Structure formats: structure tokens, C-alpha cells
Backbone bond lengths (Angstrom), bond angles and torsions (degrees), N, CA, C in turn:
res aa  C-N    CA-C-N  psi(-1)  N-CA   C-N-CA  omega(-1)  CA-C   N-CA-C  phi
1 M - - - 1.450 - - 1.557 112.70 -
2 D 1.437 113.52 -38.85 1.485 115.91 178.05 1.512 110.22 -64.29
3 E 1.298 117.48 -38.73 1.474 122.24 179.87 1.542 107.87 -61.24
4 L 1.317 117.45 -40.16 1.518 119.43 -178.17 1.532 108.79 -71.09
5 L 1.282 122.03 -36.89 1.445 121.16 173.68 1.402 115.26 -67.03
6 N 1.392 119.48 -37.66 1.433 121.68 177.02 1.530 114.28 -66.68
7 S 1.332 115.75 -29.65 1.515 118.16 -178.57 1.525 111.50 -89.15
8 L 1.389 117.45 -10.74 1.506 120.81 -177.01 1.480 108.28 -87.94
9 L 1.359 116.88 126.16 1.470 119.62 177.74 1.571 107.82 -108.17
10 V 1.339 112.41 134.59 1.455 121.06 -176.04 1.554 109.99 -114.28
11 P 1.343 117.11 127.14 1.527 118.25 179.67 1.535 109.05 -74.83
12 L 1.349 112.40 142.02 1.525 121.08 172.53 1.522 109.28 -102.22
13 N 1.366 112.84 172.36 1.457 119.53 -178.62 1.512 112.71 -62.13
14 N 1.346 118.96 -32.54 1.458 121.80 -179.94 1.515 112.20 -79.52
15 G 1.315 120.90 1.46 1.483 121.22 179.59 1.498 114.73 94.80
16 S 1.355 120.50 -9.20 1.395 121.92 178.27 1.542 113.72 -81.19
17 L 1.335 118.67 164.30 1.417 123.05 178.85 1.523 109.25 -116.00
18 V 1.305 114.76 141.69 1.520 121.68 179.29 1.505 107.51 -133.36
19 R 1.369 116.26 159.39 1.460 117.85 177.10 1.542 108.36 -76.01
20 A 1.282 116.90 149.84 1.448 123.26 178.42 1.467 110.14 -65.95
21 S 1.338 119.79 -33.20 1.521 120.68 179.08 1.563 114.60 -67.02
22 Q 1.361 113.11 -16.37 1.522 116.49 178.66 1.481 115.06 -89.98
23 L 1.343 116.96 1.75 1.502 119.72 179.72 1.585 107.48 -100.03
24 L 1.328 113.25 130.01 1.444 116.93 176.13 1.477 109.63 -109.87
25 P 1.340 116.98 137.94 1.491 119.15 178.29 1.531 110.04 -76.53
26 T 1.395 112.19 153.54 1.478 118.84 179.79 1.552 106.46 -121.26
27 N 1.323 113.72 176.94 1.523 117.56 -175.35 1.479 113.83 -74.28
28 N 1.341 122.24 -26.24 1.433 127.33 176.86 1.562 114.33 -83.51
29 G 1.247 119.93 14.50 1.456 120.61 178.03 1.489 113.34 82.87
30 K 1.336 122.60 0.48 1.441 125.71 176.79 1.553 110.84 -93.85
31 Y 1.322 116.01 169.30 1.452 120.26 178.48 1.509 109.12 -122.69
32 R 1.359 116.57 135.94 1.426 125.63 -174.96 1.557 110.38 -110.04
33 R 1.208 118.03 133.31 1.473 121.91 -176.58 1.490 110.69 -86.42
34 E 1.368 115.09 135.90 1.443 119.13 178.62 1.447 111.59 -68.40
35 V 1.302 118.06 137.14 1.515 122.77 -176.05 1.446 110.67 -91.67
36 D 1.297 116.63 -32.77 1.497 117.60 -169.57 1.502 113.98 -67.59
37 D 1.312 117.77 -52.52 1.495 121.45 -176.48 1.557 109.56 -118.88
38 M 1.291 120.15 40.19 1.441 122.24 178.12 1.476 110.92 -110.34
39 A 1.315 115.42 142.13 1.488 121.24 -179.58 1.488 106.66 -136.78
40 E 1.294 117.57 139.85 1.423 120.21 174.58 1.545 109.99 -77.78
41 V 1.261 113.58 143.87 1.437 119.16 177.84 1.504 109.99 -121.16
42 G 1.303 117.37 120.95 1.492 122.76 -176.74 1.490 107.84 -75.64
43 P 1.321 111.84 177.47 1.514 119.00 -179.58 1.508 110.72 -58.88
44 G 1.371 117.40 -34.71 1.493 118.63 -173.99 1.510 111.15 -112.35
45 G 1.307 120.53 7.92 1.441 122.39 -178.26 1.521 113.98 -93.91
46 S 1.357 115.43 -179.16 1.464 122.68 177.12 1.487 110.17 -132.62
47 N 1.348 115.95 -176.29 1.472 117.99 -178.01 1.479 108.67 -80.30
48 S 1.417 115.18 174.07 1.457 123.22 -175.50 1.596 110.65 -70.37
49 N 1.253 118.95 -30.19 1.465 120.10 178.77 1.510 112.38 -74.63
50 G 1.274 118.76 -34.11 1.465 118.66 -176.01 1.504 113.92 -98.92
51 N 1.285 122.93 -32.37 1.448 127.52 -178.27 1.496 112.66 -124.52
52 Q 1.297 120.34 142.60 1.488 125.75 179.06 1.470 111.74 -89.87
53 N 1.397 119.44 -10.28 1.448 120.56 -175.53 1.582 112.48 -86.10
54 M 1.352 114.51 -3.01 1.479 117.28 -179.46 1.489 109.16 -66.87
55 S 1.387 116.23 134.36 1.437 121.72 178.84 1.546 108.69 -109.29
56 T 1.332 116.75 139.85 1.434 123.09 -179.69 1.510 110.91 -105.81
57 S 1.255 117.05 142.65 1.504 124.02 178.99 1.454 107.94 -132.75
58 P 1.315 122.21 109.37 1.423 125.28 179.75 1.546 112.61 -65.68
59 V 1.304 115.77 144.03 1.480 122.35 -178.09 1.526 107.15 -118.77
60 P 1.391 115.78 137.37 1.431 117.76 -179.06 1.517 108.91 -62.43
61 P 1.329 114.89 145.17 1.525 116.96 -175.95 1.513 112.77 -62.41
62 A 1.373 117.31 -31.71 1.480 118.33 -177.75 1.425 115.01 -79.66
63 Q 1.361 119.35 -9.45 1.429 120.65 -178.32 1.525 110.91 -77.20
64 T 1.264 115.74 137.65 1.456 124.39 -176.94 1.528 107.79 -112.66
65 L 1.298 117.53 123.13 1.458 121.86 179.03 1.488 111.62 -103.34
66 E 1.336 116.17 128.86 1.417 120.69 -177.94 1.519 111.45 -97.02
67 I 1.337 114.76 141.60 1.476 122.77 176.32 1.533 111.65 -108.33
68 E 1.301 117.04 136.48 1.439 121.16 -178.15 1.529 107.27 -59.25
69 G 1.346 114.71 133.33 1.488 123.34 177.74 1.526 112.83 82.17
70 L 1.333 120.02 -5.59 1.439 120.67 -177.31 1.578 109.38 -115.01
71 S 1.305 116.63 -4.63 1.508 115.21 -177.59 1.505 107.56 -150.99
72 R 1.299 116.71 178.09 1.466 121.27 178.26 1.555 110.83 -74.52
73 P 1.348 115.53 152.56 1.455 116.47 175.06 1.515 112.60 -60.37
74 G 1.299 117.04 160.96 1.541 120.39 -178.64 1.460 112.04 -69.74
75 N 1.369 121.68 -25.97 1.430 124.06 -178.91 1.451 113.37 -94.90
76 Y 1.316 121.45 24.76 1.454 124.26 179.93 1.534 111.11 -71.03
77 I 1.344 117.23 136.41 1.420 120.33 -176.61 1.565 105.51 -129.90
78 N 1.321 117.08 131.91 1.471 122.64 176.15 1.532 106.47 -75.18
79 V 1.277 117.46 106.13 1.529 122.23 -176.24 1.512 109.84 -64.04
80 E 1.348 117.86 -45.15 1.443 121.68 -173.41 1.570 109.89 -63.31
81 E 1.350 115.05 -46.85 1.469 119.89 179.63 1.591 108.91 -63.76
82 H 1.353 116.19 -38.00 1.440 118.63 -179.66 1.544 111.08 -63.69
83 I 1.315 119.84 -44.02 1.450 124.47 178.36 1.448 113.01 -66.51
84 R 1.380 118.01 -38.72 1.453 124.57 176.94 1.590 109.96 -60.75
85 E 1.338 114.62 -49.43 1.461 118.95 -179.80 1.565 111.75 -66.19
86 A 1.295 116.08 -39.49 1.472 119.27 -176.90 1.513 110.24 -72.60
87 S 1.263 117.73 -31.37 1.561 119.84 178.47 1.505 110.78 -65.40
88 H 1.323 119.30 -33.51 1.441 121.56 179.77 1.467 112.91 -81.72
89 D 1.386 114.41 -35.15 1.478 116.20 -175.06 1.531 115.38 -88.55
90 E 1.327 119.16 -47.53 1.447 123.64 -171.92 1.549 112.40 -110.05
91 M 1.377 119.44 -43.23 1.495 121.14 -174.29 1.467 110.40 -80.17
92 D 1.365 116.18 136.38 1.427 123.63 172.33 1.500 109.49 -107.03
93 L 1.267 116.67 84.42 1.551 121.83 -174.04 1.541 107.70 -79.75
94 Q 1.392 113.58 142.81 1.437 119.92 -178.72 1.529 109.99 -96.62
95 N 1.317 119.04 145.61 1.381 125.24 -178.80 1.509 105.02 -63.98
96 I 1.467 116.08 144.40 1.450 120.22 -177.00 1.600 108.71 -68.48
97 D 1.325 114.94 -32.97 1.428 115.08 -176.56 1.561 111.70 -69.77
98 D 1.422 112.43 -37.36 1.470 115.27 176.69 1.596 111.93 -66.81
99 W 1.314 114.46 -34.66 1.461 117.81 -177.93 1.549 108.27 -68.89
100 E 1.363 117.66 -40.13 1.479 117.48 178.56 1.419 114.36 -71.01
101 R 1.372 116.55 -26.21 1.472 119.80 178.68 1.583 110.20 -74.43
102 E 1.328 117.28 -32.66 1.405 122.16 177.54 1.517 115.73 -80.01
103 N 1.315 115.32 -26.26 1.498 124.99 -179.46 1.550 108.16 -116.57
104 L 1.255 116.18 72.82 1.400 121.22 177.14 1.543 113.19 -66.26
105 R 1.349 114.57 142.10 1.499 118.89 177.43 1.501 107.55 -73.52
106 Q 1.348 115.26 126.75 1.449 121.60 178.77 1.567 106.76 -103.93
107 E 1.255 116.06 119.33 1.491 119.55 175.86 1.480 111.57 -65.75
108 K 1.334 112.92 139.47 1.446 118.96 177.84 1.501 111.41 -70.45
109 P 1.393 114.85 126.03 1.463 118.81 -174.87 1.554 110.14 -59.92
110 R 1.271 115.73 141.77 1.461 121.87 177.29 1.518 113.66 -72.77
111 F 1.330 116.66 130.79 1.460 118.64 -177.83 1.509 110.58 -75.50
112 V 1.365 115.70 122.62 1.456 119.41 176.56 1.496 107.85 -120.52
113 P 1.330 117.18 120.24 1.476 118.78 -177.65 1.551 108.38 -61.90
114 A 1.373 112.69 156.50 1.418 117.80 178.85 1.496 113.83 -67.39
115 T 1.331 117.51 -22.49 1.478 120.92 -177.91 1.576 111.81 -86.40
116 L 1.246 116.95 -1.39 1.498 120.37 -176.45 1.513 108.31 -84.81
117 Q 1.250 115.03 83.12 1.474 121.75 -179.00 1.496 109.20 -148.98
118 T 1.364 117.39 154.26 1.432 123.20 -177.74 1.530 106.86 -87.14
119 V 1.344 113.14 137.67 1.511 118.03 179.44 1.541 107.55 -123.45
120 K 1.233 116.75 166.79 1.473 124.92 -179.69 1.497 108.95 -75.55
121 I 1.339 116.62 161.17 1.445 122.35 179.09 1.521 108.56 -74.54
122 H 1.313 114.96 132.23 1.462 121.19 178.57 1.538 109.12 -110.69
123 T 1.312 113.88 143.37 1.491 118.57 179.00 1.491 109.69 -74.80
124 D 1.403 117.89 -49.33 1.402 121.91 179.23 1.489 113.12 -91.70
125 Y 1.319 113.87 135.03 1.458 118.45 -175.50 1.575 109.76 -83.82
126 T 1.259 117.96 123.59 1.435 126.10 169.75 1.445 110.87 -138.58
127 A 1.383 117.18 154.91 1.481 118.76 -176.11 1.532 109.75 -69.82
128 E 1.359 116.50 -23.97 1.471 117.82 -174.56 1.555 114.12 -74.25
129 N 1.415 114.47 -40.02 1.426 115.62 -179.54 1.493 115.53 -87.69
130 H 1.299 119.81 4.43 1.449 123.54 178.22 1.582 105.69 -105.33
131 K 1.290 115.83 102.86 1.466 122.35 178.42 1.514 109.35 -112.53
132 P 1.355 117.52 157.39 1.471 120.50 -178.18 1.536 109.50 -69.67
133 V 1.327 113.33 133.64 1.505 119.74 176.50 1.445 116.07 -121.43
134 A 1.367 115.90 -7.57 1.484 120.28 -178.50 1.554 110.45 -108.37
135 S 1.324 118.38 147.03 1.429 122.26 176.96 1.503 107.33 -91.16
136 Q 1.349 110.32 174.31 1.545 116.20 -179.26 1.503 110.96 -70.19
137 D 1.328 118.39 -20.15 1.479 121.60 -177.17 1.508 110.37 -89.30
138 A 1.311 121.78 4.06 1.485 118.38 178.80 1.533 110.51 -66.80
139 K 1.340 111.24 145.22 1.446 118.79 179.53 1.501 114.16 -104.58
140 Y 1.304 115.28 141.91 1.503 120.06 -177.64 1.500 110.95 -85.29
141 N 1.338 112.14 137.37 1.567 115.76 -178.30 1.554 104.50 -118.50
142 P 1.249 119.77 101.54 1.497 120.32 -179.32 1.511 113.46 -69.92
143 E 1.322 119.94 -11.67 1.474 121.02 -179.92 1.490 111.60 -66.24
144 I 1.392 116.80 -32.68 1.467 120.29 -179.10 1.591 109.93 -65.18
145 V 1.255 117.34 -43.26 1.511 119.52 177.57 1.461 112.69 -66.66
146 A 1.353 115.57 -37.34 1.469 118.87 -177.69 1.608 109.45 -71.40
147 K 1.354 113.84 -33.28 1.517 114.77 176.70 1.514 112.91 -66.77
148 L 1.328 115.61 -39.93 1.444 117.36 178.03 1.471 114.18 -61.45
149 Q 1.333 115.71 -46.78 1.429 122.59 177.35 1.523 113.59 -57.99
150 S 1.371 114.14 -40.64 1.482 116.92 177.49 1.512 112.46 -68.61
151 L 1.299 119.61 -36.46 1.444 122.45 178.69 1.529 110.51 -65.61
152 C 1.392 114.45 -41.44 1.481 117.46 178.44 1.537 111.47 -65.59
153 W 1.304 117.71 -37.25 1.468 121.21 -179.37 1.533 109.45 -65.57
154 E 1.332 116.16 -42.91 1.509 116.89 178.67 1.483 113.54 -61.23
155 R 1.339 116.37 -31.58 1.487 120.82 -174.58 1.556 111.92 -98.23
156 G 1.247 116.33 2.93 1.470 119.21 -175.89 1.442 115.70 67.19
157 L 1.319 118.60 30.67 1.520 124.25 176.74 1.516 108.04 -98.37
158 T 1.313 112.14 153.27 1.474 123.89 172.11 1.491 111.35 -114.02
159 A 1.279 117.80 112.89 1.459 124.87 179.01 1.526 110.00 -84.91
160 S 1.338 120.28 126.50 1.405 124.10 177.03 1.512 109.24 -116.05
161 F 1.308 117.90 119.98 1.444 121.36 -179.78 1.502 112.37 -96.01
162 D 1.323 115.48 146.59 1.472 123.16 176.01 1.553 109.19 -136.58
163 I 1.314 113.58 120.90 1.519 120.61 -179.41 1.500 109.80 -113.88
164 A 1.330 117.48 129.34 1.474 121.38 -178.97 1.499 108.44 -128.72
165 E 1.300 115.20 143.73 1.473 121.68 177.07 1.539 110.24 -88.64
166 T 1.273 119.82 104.64 1.412 125.95 -177.14 1.534 112.44 -71.91
167 S 1.350 117.04 -36.09 1.439 121.87 -179.94 1.585 106.31 -153.34
168 P 1.286 118.08 169.81 1.502 114.56 179.87 1.522 112.80 -55.19
169 R 1.344 116.78 122.62 1.448 128.05 173.01 1.570 109.09 67.76
170 L 1.340 119.64 25.66 1.407 124.41 171.40 1.487 111.14 -130.63
171 F 1.322 118.42 133.30 1.482 123.15 -170.33 1.528 110.09 -130.55
172 A 1.368 112.41 145.74 1.490 119.92 171.60 1.525 107.14 -127.07
173 A 1.319 112.25 154.83 1.498 121.05 -171.44 1.510 108.20 -127.15
174 S 1.319 114.72 158.72 1.489 122.47 170.96 1.552 106.39 -148.59
175 V 1.357 114.94 153.58 1.450 118.94 -179.73 1.551 104.84 -135.09
176 S 1.351 115.18 140.93 1.506 122.30 -176.95 1.462 107.01 -122.99
177 F 1.370 117.85 138.17 1.456 124.15 174.39 1.531 107.70 -161.76
178 A 1.295 114.68 142.27 1.482 120.98 177.98 1.504 114.58 49.78
179 G 1.314 116.06 37.63 1.492 119.71 178.50 1.569 113.34 79.95
180 Q 1.294 120.27 3.76 1.438 122.85 177.48 1.527 110.94 -114.57
181 T 1.328 113.63 151.97 1.435 122.68 -176.84 1.566 108.87 -129.89
182 V 1.332 114.78 130.76 1.453 119.20 -178.21 1.583 104.73 -122.71
183 N 1.329 116.52 129.41 1.489 124.71 179.25 1.482 110.58 -100.48
184 S 1.334 115.53 154.26 1.439 118.70 176.91 1.559 110.18 -75.57
185 E 1.324 110.52 163.63 1.540 117.04 -175.61 1.549 111.15 -67.69
186 G 1.305 119.47 -21.68 1.431 122.28 -179.18 1.563 111.91 -179.72
187 S 1.251 118.61 -159.05 1.432 123.51 -176.62 1.587 107.47 -101.51
188 F 1.316 116.03 149.14 1.484 122.67 -171.62 1.494 106.21 -132.81
189 P 1.345 115.10 156.29 1.475 121.08 -177.35 1.511 111.32 -76.75
190 A 1.296 119.46 -4.78 1.549 121.50 -179.33 1.579 106.56 -143.42
191 K 1.338 115.25 150.12 1.466 122.52 -177.90 1.555 107.30 -66.85
192 R 1.262 116.27 -43.71 1.470 119.04 -176.20 1.548 113.37 -65.75
193 L 1.378 116.72 -30.51 1.458 119.98 174.55 1.547 111.14 -66.31
194 A 1.320 113.31 -41.61 1.476 117.40 178.97 1.535 110.58 -65.64
195 E 1.382 117.24 -40.52 1.436 118.13 177.31 1.534 112.26 -65.24
196 E 1.275 116.71 -38.38 1.473 120.83 179.73 1.556 107.03 -63.63
197 N 1.317 119.11 -42.00 1.458 120.23 -176.38 1.573 111.25 -66.25
198 V 1.314 115.90 -44.23 1.470 118.06 178.74 1.508 114.40 -67.00
199 C 1.410 115.95 -31.10 1.450 118.47 173.11 1.556 113.38 -68.89
200 R 1.240 116.08 -34.53 1.486 121.08 176.86 1.527 110.32 -63.48
201 L 1.339 116.72 -36.20 1.458 119.08 -178.65 1.566 109.65 -80.92
202 A 1.371 118.12 -25.99 1.472 118.73 -176.19 1.467 112.79 -88.21
203 I 1.339 119.91 -11.53 1.473 121.78 -175.45 1.547 107.91 -62.81
204 P 1.396 113.22 -53.31 1.567 111.22 -176.81 1.506 114.31 -60.07
205 I 1.354 118.97 -28.76 1.444 118.83 176.39 1.487 113.49 -69.45
206 V 1.311 115.90 -42.88 1.485 120.93 -177.95 1.565 108.72 -65.21
207 E 1.315 117.66 -35.86 1.460 120.78 -179.19 1.514 111.69 -63.82
208 H 1.353 121.86 -21.84 1.473 120.66 177.57 1.522 111.57 -75.65
209 F 1.319 120.50 -15.58 1.415 121.84 179.89 1.527 108.10 -75.21
210 D 1.312 116.24 141.89 1.430 125.00 177.50 1.540 110.77 -73.87
211 P 1.275 120.27 124.91 1.499 121.03 -176.85 1.529 110.49 -59.81
212 N 1.310 119.11 -29.01 1.503 122.15 -177.02 1.515 112.54 -95.21
213 S 1.328 118.10 -1.35 1.501 118.01 -173.35 1.489 114.96 -74.00
214 T 1.324 117.32 -23.09 1.454 119.23 -174.68 1.515 112.17 -113.00
215 K 1.311 118.59 19.09 1.498 121.56 177.45 1.515 107.90 -68.02
216 R 1.279 112.63 150.89 1.475 118.25 178.43 1.539 109.78 -70.89
217 K 1.356 113.90 135.45 1.434 120.76 -177.81 1.526 109.75 -100.63
218 E 1.350 116.00 154.35 1.432 120.67 176.34 1.527 111.55 -69.49
219 S 1.378 116.36 146.89 1.480 119.33 178.85 1.482 112.14 -65.90
220 S 1.350 118.32 137.19 1.378 121.51 178.09 1.512 115.04 -87.82
221 D 1.361 119.05 -6.36 1.418 123.67 179.86 1.579 107.43 -88.23
222 E 1.249 114.52 104.97 1.465 120.93 179.14 1.514 115.35 -87.67
223 G 1.349 119.29 2.65 1.433 123.27 177.29 1.603 108.90 84.56
224 M 1.294 111.63 174.53 1.451 119.90 -178.64 1.529 109.29 -79.31
225 P 1.290 118.02 143.32 1.486 121.37 -179.71 1.546 108.38 -72.10
226 V 1.314 115.66 148.95 1.455 122.19 176.05 1.524 109.20 -86.80
227 D 1.303 116.45 133.67 1.481 120.41 -179.37 1.512 110.26 -71.20
228 R 1.275 118.84 170.39 1.472 120.82 -174.30 1.529 112.90 -71.67
229 I 1.364 116.57 -30.71 1.458 119.90 -178.74 1.526 107.37 -67.65
230 T 1.312 116.96 -46.87 1.497 120.28 -179.59 1.532 111.93 -61.99
231 D 1.378 112.51 -39.53 1.438 116.33 179.74 1.531 110.11 -63.43
232 E 1.349 118.03 -40.76 1.403 121.32 -178.38 1.543 111.42 -67.39
233 E 1.356 116.05 -35.54 1.481 121.23 -179.78 1.580 109.82 -66.80
234 L 1.358 112.70 -40.14 1.494 118.49 178.74 1.531 110.41 -63.47
235 N 1.299 113.17 -49.03 1.476 117.93 -176.69 1.567 110.36 -65.01
236 G 1.366 116.85 -33.49 1.463 114.30 176.60 1.460 113.54 -72.21
237 S 1.288 120.10 -30.56 1.477 123.35 176.71 1.564 114.15 -86.43
238 N 1.343 113.92 5.03 1.440 120.73 179.25 1.571 110.32 62.14
239 W 1.365 117.33 35.34 1.426 121.82 169.11 1.480 113.42 -78.64
240 A 1.274 117.88 145.50 1.421 121.72 177.00 1.514 112.83 -122.71
241 D 1.276 120.15 146.63 1.432 121.21 179.09 1.489 112.54 -64.53
242 G 1.277 120.57 149.18 1.419 125.71 179.19 1.545 112.23 -61.32
243 A 1.340 114.78 163.00 1.457 121.46 -177.76 1.550 111.28 -62.76
244 F 1.326 116.46 -29.67 1.483 121.84 179.15 1.548 114.37 -98.37
245 G 1.344 116.98 15.28 1.415 118.91 177.24 1.513 115.04 72.52
246 A 1.312 121.93 38.79 1.382 124.85 -176.52 1.471 110.44 -76.19
247 S 1.356 117.64 156.43 1.471 121.03 -177.98 1.532 106.77 -153.70
248 Y 1.314 115.27 175.17 1.473 119.70 175.77 1.492 112.18 -75.28
249 V 1.406 112.91 129.31 1.448 118.65 -178.59 1.472 110.53 -130.26
250 D 1.362 114.63 162.70 1.436 122.81 175.41 1.539 105.77 -113.18
251 M 1.361 117.69 147.46 1.467 122.49 -175.28 1.507 110.02 -149.53
252 A 1.326 118.25 147.71 1.415 124.70 176.01 1.497 110.26 -156.54
253 A 1.407 117.30 160.07 1.412 120.58 -177.11 1.499 109.31 -108.36
254 Y 1.333 116.88 147.57 1.541 123.18 -179.20 1.526 107.48 -131.32
255 F 1.335 113.46 133.11 1.457 120.14 174.18 1.535 112.06 -91.71
256 N 1.296 117.41 153.56 1.464 122.83 -173.84 1.641 107.39 -74.93
257 M 1.258 112.63 173.69 1.485 118.49 -173.87 1.465 113.15 -67.81
258 L 1.350 117.70 -35.28 1.459 122.69 179.11 1.568 111.90 -58.49
259 D 1.349 109.69 -42.70 1.495 114.44 179.46 1.541 112.40 -71.29
260 V 1.316 114.61 -35.69 1.495 118.82 178.02 1.506 109.58 -66.14
261 Q 1.335 120.49 -36.38 1.453 122.83 -179.27 1.504 108.94 -66.97
262 K 1.307 120.04 -33.17 1.471 121.78 179.28 1.521 110.16 -75.49
263 D 1.297 116.59 -39.73 1.496 119.08 -176.82 1.594 105.05 -143.22
264 S 1.287 111.90 117.33 1.491 120.46 -175.54 1.542 109.90 -70.55
265 R 1.324 117.75 -18.46 1.454 119.58 -177.97 1.532 110.72 -70.62
266 L 1.323 115.87 -13.65 1.528 117.67 -179.83 1.508 111.57 -88.28
267 A 1.280 117.67 5.20 1.491 120.13 -178.68 1.534 108.47 -78.21
268 G 1.341 113.66 149.17 1.438 120.83 175.69 1.515 113.19 81.55
269 P 1.318 120.29 -177.89 1.476 120.47 -177.39 1.519 110.42 -75.58
270 I 1.289 113.60 140.01 1.456 123.76 -174.93 1.573 107.00 -120.44
271 G 1.292 117.82 132.74 1.401 121.52 176.06 1.495 114.19 66.26
272 K 1.283 119.01 42.50 1.441 125.14 -176.02 1.524 111.76 -72.40
273 V 1.362 115.55 132.54 1.426 120.30 174.69 1.575 109.29 -127.54
274 E 1.321 115.89 151.45 1.452 119.39 -170.99 1.600 107.87 -132.83
275 R 1.371 112.64 145.51 1.412 119.85 174.26 1.525 113.65 52.78
276 V 1.381 116.65 50.37 1.449 125.33 173.95 1.438 107.05 -98.23
277 F 1.330 118.50 130.09 1.473 120.31 178.29 1.529 112.21 -80.24
278 G 1.314 114.16 114.45 1.466 121.48 -179.71 1.483 113.78 96.44
279 K 1.269 119.38 137.68 1.481 124.36 -178.66 1.569 110.97 -66.37
280 K 1.310 117.42 -34.86 1.367 120.38 -177.28 1.521 111.70 -67.36
281 Q 1.311 116.80 -45.37 1.434 120.00 175.35 1.549 114.96 -65.26
282 A 1.304 113.39 -36.59 1.504 118.54 176.42 1.520 109.92 -66.49
283 K 1.271 118.87 -40.66 1.449 121.57 179.52 1.474 112.81 -63.16
284 E 1.376 118.56 -44.08 1.407 125.00 -177.93 1.523 111.13 -66.23
285 Q 1.297 117.31 -39.76 1.465 120.41 178.19 1.536 110.63 -70.45
286 C 1.305 117.24 -38.54 1.466 120.54 178.22 1.555 110.89 -62.47
287 C 1.334 117.25 -43.77 1.420 122.27 -178.48 1.556 111.53 -63.20
288 E 1.361 111.80 -40.47 1.523 114.48 178.58 1.553 110.82 -63.94
289 K 1.262 119.54 -35.57 1.465 121.02 179.50 1.516 110.03 -72.03
290 V 1.358 118.39 -38.76 1.439 122.27 177.59 1.555 108.62 -60.57
291 L 1.310 118.63 -48.94 1.461 120.36 -177.84 1.509 111.83 -61.90
292 S 1.341 117.17 -38.14 1.481 118.95 177.48 1.538 108.78 -68.04
293 F 1.282 121.55 -36.07 1.426 125.48 179.08 1.535 110.65 -63.54
294 L 1.326 114.46 -45.15 1.489 117.92 -177.98 1.542 111.61 -68.18
295 K 1.303 114.70 -34.52 1.512 117.11 179.27 1.557 110.37 -67.95
296 E 1.296 117.08 -27.18 1.533 118.96 179.89 1.577 110.61 -80.26
297 L 1.333 115.11 -19.46 1.437 117.27 -177.52 1.585 106.83 -74.39
298 K 1.279 113.59 143.45 1.473 123.00 175.86 1.481 109.52 -124.39
299 P 1.271 119.79 137.77 1.480 122.80 178.54 1.519 112.49 -63.58
300 R 1.258 115.73 137.26 1.441 121.36 179.60 1.526 111.28 -67.48
301 S 1.332 118.89 136.95 1.485 122.47 176.65 1.437 111.83 -73.86
């Protein structure tokens, strides 16, 4: 190993060659040349033992020689130390708290369309007077719709809803009952929100209706009275009146004046039946006679 180091020549920064055995490692990763028994060897020279033309040049003990690939380059700069020294000497850095205090974060203003405004209730529905009044964050309350349907059921009313799209992704609603129509306050981003709004407006109107005002009433037509002879015949045959008080009735069909003007044969009673027990039976027999009569009619040439 020593022979190999003695025969190996290493180039220095100044261009001279030295034996590898004459270089001593240091703590910082560099190599220091021995001063006592070291001699520079030129490109064409030889060592002191073999050639007499070798020239020696003493090197100060404190000088450190760098070898390419074994140490840092000569222009190496410690960036961290340079920034630390420059920040104290030349740079006037501002405290981060002071900077944030002077440059407050400004929240981006929320975009609100020009049409997003509340309008008054309109009686007639038009696309112009129905503007959006609800935001995207509005919550749907199904209890409002259920309450309106319950009130209508108690009063015998039928609520009919109509939902229209006033503009892309905006909807308006209306509800009709008992000949009245209630429109929503505006357009909404969802159909169910528009339906909830119109139900909220219609509830006070439905509450004014009397719950007993629209109940079904009994028929005032009691039928034709039965004569005494018929009554005696029924009693003799042990006949009893029906559960709904049916009796013998007469029935006939009549055409309106426009049909009579077109064809005079349609004037007067058509398909008349007499003394038929029960309205249903009388109506069926009358209709059969009317159909037969109409089939026999031929249009005049």
C-alpha cells in the first residue's frame, strides 16, 4: 500500500504534482501537504531519490491545499450565514404581525344578481312581476304544504297546483281552489320552495272557509208518490219499499232547441217510460228507447 501511495502523483491547484503519501487528511475534509519531506514534482521531473533535477518548494504549515473532488470549491459561500449577516446590517425586515395588521384580508364580496329582490304580491301572473326572492340556502318546510292539504280536505276543497319555469332554474307556483287562484311572491331556485311559498299564502284564505259549508246535502227529489191502488197491491203481495225509498217513476228525454231547429222530429219527449220501479231502471229503459229512436232517424237529403 505504501509503495502504491509513493508511486501515485496527485495534481495540486497550482499545477504541480505531489506524491499521495505526502498528503495528510484534516478534520474539515481537506488534505494538507507535509512540509518536512515534500518536494514538488514538475510535469517532466522525478523524485529526489531517483533524479537530481527535482526542485523543492517549502509550504507554510498553516496553508491548506485543496484537491479537486476531495474538498469544496474555492468560491463556496455559506448562504445561511450570508443572509443572517445581511439581515442585521442592510435589510430592514418588518415583523409579520405588523405586516398582517397593515394588510388586512378583505373578503371577496358575494355576488348578488340584480334581479334578486323582493317584490309585492301580484294578482295576475306574469313573468315580469315574478322575481326571485329566495336564496340558494333556503330550507324547505314540508309542514306548510301538509297543513294546506289538511285544511282543504276538512273543507271539501280540492287544491290544484301549477308550477312554471319563469327563467332558467327559477320557478314560480300558483294554487287554485274554490274558484280562487293564489300566486307565489316570486320565483325560486327550486320547485318545492315555490310550492311552499304559495301554500303559506293560501293557508289564511282557506281558513276563512266554513268546514261544514261544502258538505254533501241530501237530495230534495223524493220521487213521485205511489197511488193507493199500487200501494194496496204491493202490500197484498208482501212487497216492501227499498232501503232508499224507491218508487214507481216516469221518465223521458228532451233535446235542446238547437237540435229541434235542425230536425223537428226531435221535439217533445223521446223514449218515454211510465211506472218503472226505481230511477235507475227508468233511466236505463229510457236511454235504450232513445238510442233505438236515433238509429231509425235518417238525415234529410
